[in-house]
Every structure is written in C-alpha cells, then in structure tokens.
Backbone and ligand atoms as CSV (ligand in chain L), in Angstrom:
chain,resi,resn,atom,element,x,y,z
A,1,MET,N,N,28.894,79.866,86.508
A,1,MET,CA,C,27.565,80.243,85.999
A,1,MET,C,C,27.533,81.727,85.611
A,2,ILE,N,N,26.945,81.987,84.473
A,2,ILE,CA,C,26.802,83.364,84.013
A,2,ILE,C,C,25.352,83.783,84.261
A,3,ILE,N,N,25.149,84.859,85.003
A,3,ILE,CA,C,23.760,85.308,85.194
A,3,ILE,C,C,23.431,86.515,84.309
A,4,HIS,N,N,24.486,87.233,83.884
A,4,HIS,CA,C,24.248,88.356,82.968
A,4,HIS,C,C,24.650,87.906,81.569
A,5,ASN,N,N,23.658,87.534,80.785
A,5,ASN,CA,C,23.960,87.024,79.450
A,5,ASN,C,C,24.184,88.120,78.425
A,6,GLU,N,N,23.827,89.326,78.794
A,6,GLU,CA,C,24.064,90.459,77.903
A,6,GLU,C,C,24.621,91.616,78.710
A,7,LEU,N,N,25.529,92.351,78.078
A,7,LEU,CA,C,26.083,93.539,78.723
A,7,LEU,C,C,25.749,94.735,77.847
A,8,GLU,N,N,25.161,95.726,78.483
A,8,GLU,CA,C,24.841,96.971,77.778
A,8,GLU,C,C,26.095,97.840,77.851
A,9,HIS,N,N,26.571,98.335,76.710
A,9,HIS,CA,C,27.793,99.132,76.743
A,9,HIS,C,C,27.471,100.592,77.032
A,10,ARG,N,N,28.359,101.220,77.779
A,10,ARG,CA,C,28.227,102.648,78.072
A,10,ARG,C,C,29.582,103.299,77.885
A,11,PHE,N,N,29.662,104.177,76.900
A,11,PHE,CA,C,30.908,104.918,76.683
A,11,PHE,C,C,30.905,106.108,77.621
A,12,MET,N,N,31.929,106.228,78.416
A,12,MET,CA,C,32.050,107.382,79.294
A,12,MET,C,C,33.517,107.714,79.543
A,13,ARG,N,N,33.749,108.959,79.946
A,13,ARG,CA,C,35.123,109.397,80.167
A,13,ARG,C,C,35.720,108.711,81.393
A,14,ASN,N,N,34.978,108.751,82.490
A,14,ASN,CA,C,35.448,108.145,83.734
A,14,ASN,C,C,34.562,106.970,84.101
A,15,ILE,N,N,35.178,105.876,84.456
A,15,ILE,CA,C,34.432,104.700,84.884
A,15,ILE,C,C,33.976,104.943,86.322
A,16,PRO,N,N,32.660,104.796,86.605
A,16,PRO,CA,C,32.175,105.124,87.951
A,16,PRO,C,C,32.740,104.204,89.026
A,17,GLU,N,N,32.702,104.682,90.248
A,17,GLU,CA,C,33.178,103.914,91.412
A,17,GLU,C,C,32.360,102.634,91.560
A,18,LYS,N,N,31.041,102.814,91.468
A,18,LYS,CA,C,30.152,101.675,91.666
A,18,LYS,C,C,29.642,101.209,90.312
A,19,LEU,N,N,29.895,99.953,89.994
A,19,LEU,CA,C,29.500,99.426,88.689
A,19,LEU,C,C,28.140,98.747,88.789
A,20,GLU,N,N,27.308,99.097,87.834
A,20,GLU,CA,C,25.989,98.481,87.767
A,20,GLU,C,C,26.153,97.123,87.076
A,21,PRO,N,N,25.641,96.047,87.643
A,21,PRO,CA,C,25.781,94.748,86.974
A,21,PRO,C,C,25.084,94.755,85.613
A,22,GLY,N,N,25.665,94.062,84.650
A,22,GLY,CA,C,25.060,93.979,83.323
A,22,GLY,C,C,25.432,95.138,82.415
A,23,VAL,N,N,26.380,95.960,82.877
A,23,VAL,CA,C,26.806,97.112,82.070
A,23,VAL,C,C,28.307,97.008,81.807
A,24,LEU,N,N,28.681,97.262,80.562
A,24,LEU,CA,C,30.091,97.283,80.184
A,24,LEU,C,C,30.490,98.758,80.043
A,25,TYR,N,N,31.323,99.227,80.957
A,25,TYR,CA,C,31.752,100.630,80.953
A,25,TYR,C,C,33.017,100.761,80.126
A,26,ILE,N,N,33.003,101.695,79.199
A,26,ILE,CA,C,34.142,101.861,78.299
A,26,ILE,C,C,34.634,103.293,78.352
A,27,SER,N,N,35.910,103.467,78.704
A,27,SER,CA,C,36.526,104.786,78.671
A,27,SER,C,C,37.596,104.785,77.594
A,28,MET,N,N,37.291,105.428,76.462
A,28,MET,CA,C,38.263,105.522,75.375
A,28,MET,C,C,39.427,106.436,75.777
A,29,GLU,N,N,39.123,107.474,76.578
A,29,GLU,CA,C,40.155,108.419,77.025
A,29,GLU,C,C,41.266,107.695,77.774
A,30,TYR,N,N,40.864,106.762,78.631
A,30,TYR,CA,C,41.856,106.069,79.452
A,30,TYR,C,C,42.151,104.660,78.954
A,31,GLY,N,N,41.537,104.267,77.849
A,31,GLY,CA,C,41.758,102.927,77.325
A,31,GLY,C,C,41.403,101.852,78.332
A,32,MET,N,N,40.271,102.031,78.972
A,32,MET,CA,C,39.902,101.146,80.072
A,32,MET,C,C,38.473,100.640,79.903
A,33,VAL,N,N,38.278,99.372,80.135
A,33,VAL,CA,C,36.945,98.778,80.089
A,33,VAL,C,C,36.723,98.057,81.415
A,34,SER,N,N,35.593,98.306,82.050
A,34,SER,CA,C,35.281,97.651,83.327
A,34,SER,C,C,33.844,97.169,83.332
A,35,HIS,N,N,33.615,96.093,84.056
A,35,HIS,CA,C,32.248,95.638,84.273
A,35,HIS,C,C,32.204,94.829,85.559
A,36,SER,N,N,31.013,94.676,86.069
A,36,SER,CA,C,30.825,93.843,87.249
A,36,SER,C,C,30.739,92.412,86.722
A,37,CYS,N,N,31.504,91.519,87.309
A,37,CYS,CA,C,31.627,90.142,86.803
A,37,CYS,C,C,30.278,89.566,86.360
A,38,ALA,N,N,30.251,88.987,85.166
A,38,ALA,CA,C,28.999,88.493,84.586
A,38,ALA,C,C,28.415,87.296,85.339
A,39,CYS,N,N,29.179,86.729,86.266
A,39,CYS,CA,C,28.640,85.608,87.058
A,39,CYS,C,C,27.744,86.129,88.167
A,40,GLY,N,N,27.824,87.437,88.425
A,40,GLY,CA,C,26.977,88.010,89.463
A,40,GLY,C,C,27.639,88.072,90.830
A,41,CYS,N,N,28.928,87.724,90.901
A,41,CYS,CA,C,29.624,87.735,92.196
A,41,CYS,C,C,29.880,89.154,92.694
A,42,GLY,N,N,29.735,90.133,91.823
A,42,GLY,CA,C,29.889,91.522,92.230
A,42,GLY,C,C,31.307,92.056,92.147
A,43,GLU,N,N,32.247,91.210,91.771
A,43,GLU,CA,C,33.633,91.674,91.654
A,43,GLU,C,C,33.785,92.536,90.408
A,44,GLU,N,N,34.638,93.563,90.526
A,44,GLU,CA,C,34.900,94.427,89.383
A,44,GLU,C,C,35.941,93.752,88.487
A,45,VAL,N,N,35.651,93.708,87.207
A,45,VAL,CA,C,36.581,93.127,86.241
A,45,VAL,C,C,37.064,94.249,85.342
A,46,THR,N,N,38.376,94.461,85.333
A,46,THR,CA,C,38.965,95.531,84.520
A,46,THR,C,C,39.777,94.900,83.403
A,47,THR,N,N,39.502,95.329,82.190
A,47,THR,CA,C,40.217,94.797,81.026
A,47,THR,C,C,40.820,95.972,80.260
A,48,PRO,N,N,42.081,96.324,80.563
A,48,PRO,CA,C,42.688,97.478,79.886
A,48,PRO,C,C,42.873,97.241,78.387
A,49,LEU,N,N,42.690,98.315,77.618
A,49,LEU,CA,C,42.895,98.232,76.170
A,49,LEU,C,C,44.326,98.653,75.872
A,50,THR,N,N,45.143,97.705,75.495
A,50,THR,CA,C,46.522,97.982,75.087
A,50,THR,C,C,46.848,97.030,73.943
A,51,PRO,N,N,47.951,97.276,73.222
A,51,PRO,CA,C,48.300,96.348,72.135
A,51,PRO,C,C,48.518,94.915,72.611
A,52,THR,N,N,48.840,94.745,73.902
A,52,THR,CA,C,49.104,93.382,74.389
A,52,THR,C,C,48.026,92.867,75.334
A,53,ASP,N,N,47.023,93.677,75.629
A,53,ASP,CA,C,45.951,93.195,76.503
A,53,ASP,C,C,44.677,93.002,75.687
A,54,TRP,N,N,43.617,93.771,75.999
A,54,TRP,CA,C,42.347,93.549,75.298
A,54,TRP,C,C,42.172,94.512,74.136
A,55,HIS,N,N,41.409,94.055,73.151
A,55,HIS,CA,C,41.069,94.868,71.992
A,55,HIS,C,C,39.550,94.985,71.949
A,56,LEU,N,N,39.083,96.169,71.628
A,56,LEU,CA,C,37.649,96.425,71.606
A,56,LEU,C,C,37.199,96.637,70.163
A,57,VAL,N,N,36.106,96.011,69.809
A,57,VAL,CA,C,35.518,96.230,68.489
A,57,VAL,C,C,34.118,96.775,68.706
A,58,TYR,N,N,33.855,97.948,68.150
A,58,TYR,CA,C,32.523,98.545,68.246
A,58,TYR,C,C,32.002,98.689,66.827
A,59,ASP,N,N,30.929,98.000,66.506
A,59,ASP,CA,C,30.405,98.019,65.132
A,59,ASP,C,C,29.280,99.032,64.957
A,60,GLY,N,N,29.128,99.926,65.922
A,60,GLY,CA,C,28.064,100.930,65.835
A,60,GLY,C,C,26.822,100.511,66.606
A,61,GLU,N,N,26.742,99.231,66.930
A,61,GLU,CA,C,25.584,98.740,67.694
A,61,GLU,C,C,26.018,98.000,68.950
A,62,ALA,N,N,27.006,97.167,68.801
A,62,ALA,CA,C,27.395,96.314,69.929
A,62,ALA,C,C,28.911,96.243,70.032
A,63,VAL,N,N,29.347,95.807,71.192
A,63,VAL,CA,C,30.770,95.779,71.506
A,63,VAL,C,C,31.252,94.335,71.644
A,64,THR,N,N,32.426,94.087,71.087
A,64,THR,CA,C,33.085,92.795,71.210
A,64,THR,C,C,34.426,93.042,71.868
A,65,LEU,N,N,34.779,92.163,72.793
A,65,LEU,CA,C,36.049,92.298,73.491
A,65,LEU,C,C,36.883,91.046,73.212
A,66,ASN,N,N,38.118,91.255,72.819
A,66,ASN,CA,C,39.040,90.139,72.570
A,66,ASN,C,C,40.275,90.310,73.422
A,67,PRO,N,N,40.908,89.289,73.935
A,67,PRO,CA,C,40.429,87.894,73.930
A,67,PRO,C,C,39.355,87.677,74.992
A,68,SER,N,N,39.178,86.487,75.479
A,68,SER,CA,C,38.159,86.187,76.473
A,68,SER,C,C,38.517,86.823,77.818
A,69,VAL,N,N,37.511,86.947,78.671
A,69,VAL,CA,C,37.720,87.491,80.013
A,69,VAL,C,C,37.878,86.293,80.943
A,70,GLY,N,N,39.072,86.121,81.470
A,70,GLY,CA,C,39.338,84.979,82.355
A,70,GLY,C,C,39.594,85.458,83.763
A,71,ASN,N,N,38.605,85.283,84.617
A,71,ASN,CA,C,38.733,85.798,85.981
A,71,ASN,C,C,39.342,84.746,86.907
A,72,TRP,N,N,40.494,84.222,86.493
A,72,TRP,CA,C,41.109,83.168,87.308
A,72,TRP,C,C,41.719,83.713,88.586
A,73,ASN,N,N,41.795,85.046,88.699
A,73,ASN,CA,C,42.287,85.635,89.961
A,73,ASN,C,C,41.141,85.954,90.924
A,74,LEU,N,N,39.899,85.726,90.500
A,74,LEU,CA,C,38.752,85.941,91.392
A,74,LEU,C,C,38.310,84.601,91.981
A,75,ALA,N,N,37.546,84.681,93.070
A,75,ALA,CA,C,37.055,83.459,93.725
A,75,ALA,C,C,36.176,82.639,92.782
A,76,CYS,N,N,35.387,83.327,91.937
A,76,CYS,CA,C,34.451,82.615,91.051
A,76,CYS,C,C,35.156,81.912,89.885
A,77,ARG,N,N,36.339,82.383,89.530
A,77,ARG,CA,C,37.125,81.839,88.415
A,77,ARG,C,C,36.303,81.707,87.128
A,78,SER,N,N,35.415,82.651,86.896
A,78,SER,CA,C,34.577,82.574,85.699
A,78,SER,C,C,35.410,82.940,84.462
A,79,HIS,N,N,34.964,82.461,83.337
A,79,HIS,CA,C,35.678,82.634,82.082
A,79,HIS,C,C,34.638,82.746,80.977
A,80,TYR,N,N,34.633,83.883,80.308
A,80,TYR,CA,C,33.630,84.083,79.261
A,80,TYR,C,C,34.146,85.012,78.179
A,81,VAL,N,N,33.398,85.012,77.094
A,81,VAL,CA,C,33.738,85.821,75.928
A,81,VAL,C,C,32.628,86.858,75.766
A,82,ILE,N,N,32.991,88.100,75.439
A,82,ILE,CA,C,31.972,89.132,75.173
A,82,ILE,C,C,31.955,89.370,73.664
A,83,ARG,N,N,30.897,88.896,73.026
A,83,ARG,CA,C,30.736,89.005,71.575
A,83,ARG,C,C,29.482,89.802,71.270
A,84,ARG,N,N,29.656,90.949,70.652
A,84,ARG,CA,C,28.536,91.809,70.278
A,84,ARG,C,C,27.557,91.974,71.454
A,85,GLY,N,N,28.106,92.283,72.626
A,85,GLY,CA,C,27.287,92.547,73.801
A,85,GLY,C,C,26.756,91.313,74.514
A,86,ARG,N,N,26.967,90.144,73.939
A,86,ARG,CA,C,26.486,88.909,74.568
A,86,ARG,C,C,27.627,88.245,75.323
A,87,VAL,N,N,27.271,87.662,76.455
A,87,VAL,CA,C,28.276,86.974,77.273
A,87,VAL,C,C,28.165,85.475,77.006
A,88,ILE,N,N,29.238,84.917,76.488
A,88,ILE,CA,C,29.244,83.488,76.151
A,88,ILE,C,C,30.211,82.794,77.090
A,89,GLU,N,N,29.700,81.856,77.841
A,89,GLU,CA,C,30.524,81.157,78.820
A,89,GLU,C,C,31.583,80.310,78.121
A,90,ALA,N,N,32.796,80.415,78.619
A,90,ALA,CA,C,33.888,79.601,78.090
A,90,ALA,C,C,34.248,78.581,79.163
A,91,GLY,N,N,35.040,77.638,78.809
A,91,GLY,CA,C,35.367,76.562,79.742
A,91,GLY,C,C,36.107,77.063,80.969
A,92,PRO,N,N,36.009,76.319,82.075
A,92,PRO,CA,C,36.750,76.727,83.276
A,92,PRO,C,C,38.255,76.582,83.051
A,93,TRP,N,N,39.016,77.324,83.825
A,93,TRP,CA,C,40.466,77.295,83.682
A,93,TRP,C,C,41.042,76.161,84.532
A,94,SER,N,N,41.931,75.427,83.945
A,94,SER,CA,C,42.689,74.462,84.739
A,94,SER,C,C,43.959,75.184,85.201
A,95,GLU,N,N,44.647,74.621,86.182
A,95,GLU,CA,C,45.889,75.236,86.658
A,95,GLU,C,C,46.889,75.379,85.517
A,96,GLU,N,N,46.923,74.379,84.622
A,96,GLU,CA,C,47.860,74.407,83.493
A,96,GLU,C,C,47.527,75.554,82.542
A,97,GLU,N,N,46.225,75.737,82.296
A,97,GLU,CA,C,45.816,76.819,81.393
A,97,GLU,C,C,46.158,78.188,81.980
A,98,VAL,N,N,45.976,78.335,83.274
A,98,VAL,CA,C,46.313,79.604,83.928
A,98,VAL,C,C,47.814,79.852,83.792
A,99,ALA,N,N,48.612,78.819,84.039
A,99,ALA,CA,C,50.067,78.955,83.925
A,99,ALA,C,C,50.463,79.273,82.488
A,100,ALA,N,N,49.820,78.603,81.534
A,100,ALA,CA,C,50.121,78.834,80.115
A,100,ALA,C,C,49.736,80.250,79.713
A,101,GLU,N,N,48.600,80.742,80.214
A,101,GLU,CA,C,48.140,82.086,79.888
A,101,GLU,C,C,49.083,83.136,80.478
A,102,ARG,N,N,49.547,82.897,81.698
A,102,ARG,CA,C,50.487,83.829,82.319
A,102,ARG,C,C,51.773,83.897,81.497
A,103,ALA,N,N,52.252,82.743,81.052
A,103,ALA,CA,C,53.488,82.672,80.265
A,103,ALA,C,C,53.298,83.353,78.909
A,104,ARG,N,N,52.117,83.108,78.286
A,104,ARG,CA,C,51.830,83.705,76.984
A,104,ARG,C,C,51.791,85.229,77.107
A,105,ASP,N,N,51.140,85.712,78.175
A,105,ASP,CA,C,51.020,87.148,78.405
A,105,ASP,C,C,52.404,87.783,78.573
A,106,ARG,N,N,53.267,87.131,79.358
A,106,ARG,CA,C,54.635,87.643,79.558
A,106,ARG,C,C,55.394,87.681,78.243
A,107,ALA,N,N,55.275,86.597,77.458
A,107,ALA,CA,C,56.002,86.501,76.185
A,107,ALA,C,C,55.512,87.563,75.201
A,108,THR,N,N,54.179,87.772,75.143
A,108,THR,CA,C,53.615,88.772,74.231
A,108,THR,C,C,54.112,90.164,74.585
A,109,LYS,N,N,54.103,90.473,75.893
A,109,LYS,CA,C,54.549,91.795,76.325
A,109,LYS,C,C,56.038,91.984,76.049
A,110,ALA,N,N,56.844,90.952,76.298
A,110,ALA,CA,C,58.284,91.040,76.050
A,110,ALA,C,C,58.542,91.259,74.561
A,111,ARG,N,N,57.788,90.522,73.711
A,111,ARG,CA,C,57.946,90.661,72.265
A,111,ARG,C,C,57.554,92.050,71.824
A,112,TYR,N,N,56.394,92.513,72.326
A,112,TYR,CA,C,55.887,93.809,71.887
A,112,TYR,C,C,56.810,94.942,72.321
A,113,TYR,N,N,57.153,94.982,73.601
A,113,TYR,CA,C,57.948,96.102,74.093
A,113,TYR,C,C,59.393,95.988,73.646
A,114,GLY,N,N,59.895,94.740,73.510
A,114,GLY,CA,C,61.235,94.526,72.954
A,114,GLY,C,C,61.264,94.949,71.502
A,115,GLY,N,N,60.211,94.569,70.759
A,115,GLY,CA,C,60.105,94.894,69.333
A,115,GLY,C,C,60.034,96.389,69.096
A,116,ALA,N,N,59.387,97.108,70.014
A,116,ALA,CA,C,59.249,98.567,69.872
A,116,ALA,C,C,60.628,99.227,69.896
A,117,ASP,N,N,61.538,98.720,70.745
A,117,ASP,CA,C,62.894,99.262,70.813
A,117,ASP,C,C,63.633,99.040,69.498
A,118,MET,N,N,63.477,97.826,68.957
A,118,MET,CA,C,64.180,97.495,67.721
A,118,MET,C,C,63.695,98.337,66.547
A,119,SER,N,N,62.379,98.577,66.473
A,119,SER,CA,C,61.859,99.353,65.351
A,119,SER,C,C,62.347,100.797,65.448
A,120,ALA,N,N,62.595,101.290,66.662
A,120,ALA,CA,C,63.115,102.650,66.826
A,120,ALA,C,C,64.501,102.763,66.185
A,121,GLU,N,N,65.308,101.693,66.326
A,121,GLU,CA,C,66.643,101.697,65.713
A,121,GLU,C,C,66.538,101.693,64.193
A,122,VAL,N,N,65.597,100.904,63.686
A,122,VAL,CA,C,65.425,100.802,62.239
A,122,VAL,C,C,65.016,102.157,61.659
A,123,VAL,N,N,64.162,102.876,62.367
A,123,VAL,CA,C,63.692,104.179,61.899
A,123,VAL,C,C,64.867,105.166,61.831
A,124,GLU,N,N,65.781,105.076,62.790
A,124,GLU,CA,C,66.914,105.996,62.831
A,124,GLU,C,C,67.945,105.733,61.733
A,125,ALA,N,N,68.098,104.474,61.367
A,125,ALA,CA,C,69.163,104.079,60.444
A,125,ALA,C,C,69.248,104.900,59.146
A,126,PRO,N,N,68.134,105.122,58.407
A,126,PRO,CA,C,68.261,105.823,57.120
A,126,PRO,C,C,68.854,107.231,57.236
A,127,THR,N,N,68.646,107.918,58.374
A,127,THR,CA,C,69.146,109.286,58.501
A,127,THR,C,C,70.687,109.324,58.515
A,128,SER,N,N,71.308,108.244,58.997
A,128,SER,CA,C,72.766,108.225,59.031
A,128,SER,C,C,73.361,107.606,57.766
A,129,ALA,N,N,72.508,107.120,56.872
A,129,ALA,CA,C,72.989,106.523,55.618
A,129,ALA,C,C,73.484,107.628,54.688
A,130,PRO,N,N,74.472,107.348,53.830
A,130,PRO,CA,C,74.971,108.402,52.926
A,130,PRO,C,C,73.894,108.883,51.964
A,131,VAL,N,N,73.940,110.163,51.640
A,131,VAL,CA,C,72.959,110.746,50.721
A,131,VAL,C,C,73.295,110.234,49.313
A,132,PRO,N,N,72.308,109.701,48.601
A,132,PRO,CA,C,72.634,109.164,47.262
A,132,PRO,C,C,73.079,110.268,46.304
A,133,ALA,N,N,73.990,109.959,45.391
A,133,ALA,CA,C,74.508,110.936,44.429
A,133,ALA,C,C,73.395,111.393,43.507
A,134,MET,N,N,73.425,112.653,43.089
A,134,MET,CA,C,72.423,113.175,42.176
A,134,MET,C,C,72.657,112.547,40.801
A,135,PRO,N,N,71.607,112.183,40.095
A,135,PRO,CA,C,71.785,111.527,38.785
A,135,PRO,C,C,72.548,112.420,37.798
A,136,ALA,N,N,72.343,113.754,37.853
A,136,ALA,CA,C,72.988,114.679,36.912
A,136,ALA,C,C,74.506,114.573,36.984
A,137,GLN,N,N,75.020,114.413,38.225
A,137,GLN,CA,C,76.474,114.314,38.386
A,137,GLN,C,C,77.011,113.097,37.640
A,138,GLY,N,N,76.195,112.097,37.526
A,138,GLY,CA,C,76.615,110.866,36.855
A,138,GLY,C,C,76.899,111.095,35.374
A,139,TRP,N,N,75.844,111.355,34.608
A,139,TRP,CA,C,76.038,111.453,33.151
A,139,TRP,C,C,76.725,112.753,32.749
A,140,LEU,N,N,76.461,113.826,33.526
A,140,LEU,CA,C,77.087,115.122,33.225
A,140,LEU,C,C,78.595,115.035,33.463
A,141,GLY,N,N,78.924,114.363,34.572
A,141,GLY,CA,C,80.341,114.183,34.896
A,141,GLY,C,C,81.048,113.388,33.804
A,142,ARG,N,N,80.360,112.328,33.339
A,142,ARG,CA,C,80.960,111.484,32.296
A,142,ARG,C,C,81.125,112.288,30.996
A,143,LEU,N,N,80.116,113.136,30.683
A,143,LEU,CA,C,80.144,113.949,29.456
A,143,LEU,C,C,81.304,114.949,29.509
A,144,LYS,N,N,81.458,115.592,30.724
A,144,LYS,CA,C,82.540,116.571,30.895
A,144,LYS,C,C,83.894,115.896,30.755
A,145,ARG,N,N,84.001,114.713,31.360
A,145,ARG,CA,C,85.285,113.987,31.277
A,145,ARG,C,C,85.588,113.618,29.828
A,146,TRP,N,N,84.527,113.257,29.032
A,146,TRP,CA,C,84.691,112.832,27.639
A,146,TRP,C,C,85.073,114.051,26.782
A,147,LEU,N,N,84.433,115.237,27.107
A,147,LEU,CA,C,84.670,116.447,26.327
A,147,LEU,C,C,86.010,117.097,26.666
A,148,PHE,N,N,86.267,117.202,27.971
A,148,PHE,CA,C,87.427,117.996,28.410
A,148,PHE,C,C,88.534,117.147,29.024
A,149,GLY,N,N,88.252,115.867,29.221
A,149,GLY,CA,C,89.213,115.009,29.919
A,149,GLY,C,C,90.238,114.533,28.948
L,1,ZN,ZN,ZN,32.371,86.337,89.225
C-alpha cells in the first residue's frame, strides 16, 4: 500500500539524517536521492544516481526517477514508480523477479565498467598510429622525381 501518493522534491547539498515522509531529497553534489518509503513504513530508501543505477529527470517543475523503486530488501517489499512527483504503485515482486533484477543489475554493471576499460584502449590507439604523410610530399616528390629523376 502506498500512503504517500506525491513526493515533494527538495534539492539540497546534504541529505538530512531524519527524512520527512512525502519528501524526495535530492543531492546533486553527491548524486544521491533519498526518501522515506512511500508506503509509510518509515524506512529510508536511497537511490544513488549513477550510469547503472537510477536516473533523475527534472523538468523544472517535477522530478521523475527511473527505473522503479523496488524495496524488496525491506520488510514492506513495496514497489513503485516516481513519475513527475507522483508515486505510482507497481506490482509486487516475486522471488523470480527479485532474482532476475539482481542478475540484470550485475550484468549492467559488468557491461558498463567492463566497457569503460575497453573504450580507454580505443582512445589510446590513435596516438600510437603512424602520422599520415603530408600531401605535398606526394605530388611534389613525384614532380621532383619526374624533373630530376
Ligand atoms: Zn515501506
């Protein structure tokens, strides 16, 4: 059950120790978003902003968080989506879905962090490639060879 159907967003540098229910605390400095569980159980829900975790969309009025917030590690096991400040209840998690989500999360992180290493190699490659010949040496060289060769 969701008792907080709307979350008021608050941008701040540091997320306070005590979270007010119904408020979505956003720290851009630390890439951290926290709120008190929308079911009202009082548990703190932290959704870090990283390329492989949550993404925040702020349209100037309201905040959207992707993907959904799945509190399968809390007693309430609530699952909801935050769209433009509104809390939309999503289906409960089955054991299979939790296992699938854990596997997906591991695979995404492995791909992302593995991929980052590979792109670093690609960036380095051109510096060790031979410097291309200047065009002048081409036709000028041929002209000199034709004239004096
Ligand atoms: Zn809860």
